[in-house]
C-alpha positions as CSV (number, residue, x, y, z in Angstrom):
1,M,76.0,2.9,-63.3
2,R,76.9,3.6,-60.0
3,L,76.5,0.3,-57.5
4,K,74.8,2.1,-54.4
5,N,74.3,-0.4,-52.3
6,S,75.2,-4.4,-51.5
7,V,73.2,-7.2,-49.2
8,L,74.6,-9.3,-47.9
9,L,72.9,-12.8,-49.0
10,S,72.8,-14.8,-46.0
11,P,74.8,-13.5,-42.7
12,E,73.5,-16.8,-41.4
13,A,75.1,-19.2,-43.6
14,I,78.6,-17.9,-42.4
15,N,80.2,-19.8,-40.1
16,L,81.1,-17.4,-37.2
17,D,80.1,-16.8,-33.8
18,D,77.0,-14.4,-32.7
19,A,79.7,-11.2,-31.6
20,Y,81.8,-11.7,-35.2
21,R,78.4,-11.8,-36.7
22,Q,77.3,-8.7,-35.2
23,K,80.8,-7.0,-36.4
24,L,79.9,-8.3,-40.3
25,Q,77.0,-7.0,-40.1
26,A,77.9,-3.7,-38.6
27,V,80.8,-3.3,-41.5
28,A,78.3,-4.5,-44.0
29,N,75.8,-1.5,-42.8
30,A,78.2,1.5,-43.0
31,E,80.0,0.5,-46.0
32,P,77.8,-1.6,-47.9
33,L,80.4,-2.1,-50.5
34,A,83.0,-2.7,-48.7
35,L,82.4,-6.7,-49.0
36,I,82.2,-6.8,-52.4
37,E,85.1,-9.1,-54.0
38,Y,83.9,-8.5,-57.9
39,R,81.7,-7.3,-60.5
40,A,80.9,-7.9,-64.2
41,V,78.9,-6.2,-66.9
42,D,77.5,-8.2,-69.5
43,P,75.4,-5.0,-71.8
44,D,74.2,-6.8,-74.0
45,Y,72.3,-10.2,-71.8
46,D,70.4,-12.2,-74.0
47,G,68.6,-14.2,-70.8
48,Q,70.6,-17.2,-70.7
49,V,74.3,-16.8,-71.4
50,F,75.6,-14.2,-69.2
51,R,78.8,-12.6,-71.1
52,S,80.8,-10.6,-68.8
53,V,82.7,-7.4,-71.2
54,W,83.8,-5.6,-68.2
55,Q,85.2,-6.3,-65.2
56,D,86.4,-5.2,-61.4
57,Y,87.7,-7.1,-58.6
58,R,89.4,-5.5,-55.6
59,G,92.9,-5.1,-55.4
60,K,93.0,-4.2,-59.0
61,M,96.1,-3.7,-60.1
62,S,95.2,-0.6,-62.6
63,R,93.5,1.4,-59.7
64,L,94.6,4.4,-57.5
65,A,94.9,4.5,-54.1
66,A,93.2,7.6,-54.2
67,N,90.2,6.8,-56.8
68,D,87.1,6.0,-55.0
69,G,88.6,4.6,-51.7
70,G,91.5,3.1,-52.4
71,A,92.8,-0.7,-53.7
72,L,90.3,-2.7,-51.4
73,R,87.3,-1.6,-53.0
74,V,85.4,-2.3,-56.5
75,L,84.8,0.9,-58.2
76,A,81.2,2.3,-57.3
77,Q,81.1,3.7,-60.8
78,A,81.7,2.7,-64.0
79,V,81.2,4.0,-67.6
80,L,81.1,1.7,-70.4
81,T,80.9,2.8,-73.7
82,V,79.4,0.2,-76.0
83,P,78.3,0.2,-79.6
84,A,74.7,1.8,-80.4
85,K,71.8,-0.3,-80.8
86,G,68.6,0.0,-82.5
87,G,65.8,-0.2,-79.2
88,P,66.3,-1.2,-75.6
89,R,69.3,-2.7,-74.4
90,R,69.2,-5.5,-71.1
91,V,72.0,-5.1,-68.9
92,R,73.2,-7.3,-66.7
93,V,75.4,-6.9,-63.6
94,R,76.9,-9.6,-61.3
95,V,78.4,-9.1,-57.9
96,V,80.2,-11.4,-55.8
97,D,81.1,-10.7,-52.2
98,V,83.9,-11.8,-50.3
99,F,82.5,-15.3,-48.6
100,G,82.0,-16.5,-52.5
101,F,77.6,-15.3,-52.6
102,E,76.7,-14.2,-55.5
103,A,73.8,-11.7,-56.9
104,G,73.0,-10.0,-60.0
105,V,70.8,-7.3,-61.4
106,L,69.2,-7.1,-64.7
107,A,68.1,-3.3,-65.8
108,T,66.6,-2.3,-69.3
109,V,68.0,0.9,-70.9
110,A,66.2,2.8,-73.8
111,A,68.1,3.3,-76.5
112,G,69.4,7.0,-76.8
């Protein structure tokens, strides 16, 4: 899986003056992944309970500084190995930004 983009959910909800809000928006536009604090993956999402089996967060100690932009970024790409499953798999990714806003994506992946 690869993260390609992240959207600041509600820049107006952040208590900043207009000048700082514009700077924040410029960072988000230039580097969409720069504001992600944490992400987690449930490779067998049942539609009700999120069971994280993999996580990545800003500054993770196991990360090499040269890997994917350095220690102050989450990884843009991760490869997960999970047991084979008959039929399609529902994968849910949960992302939290540096302001605590949470977003999620659900994808159905064909068996293969």
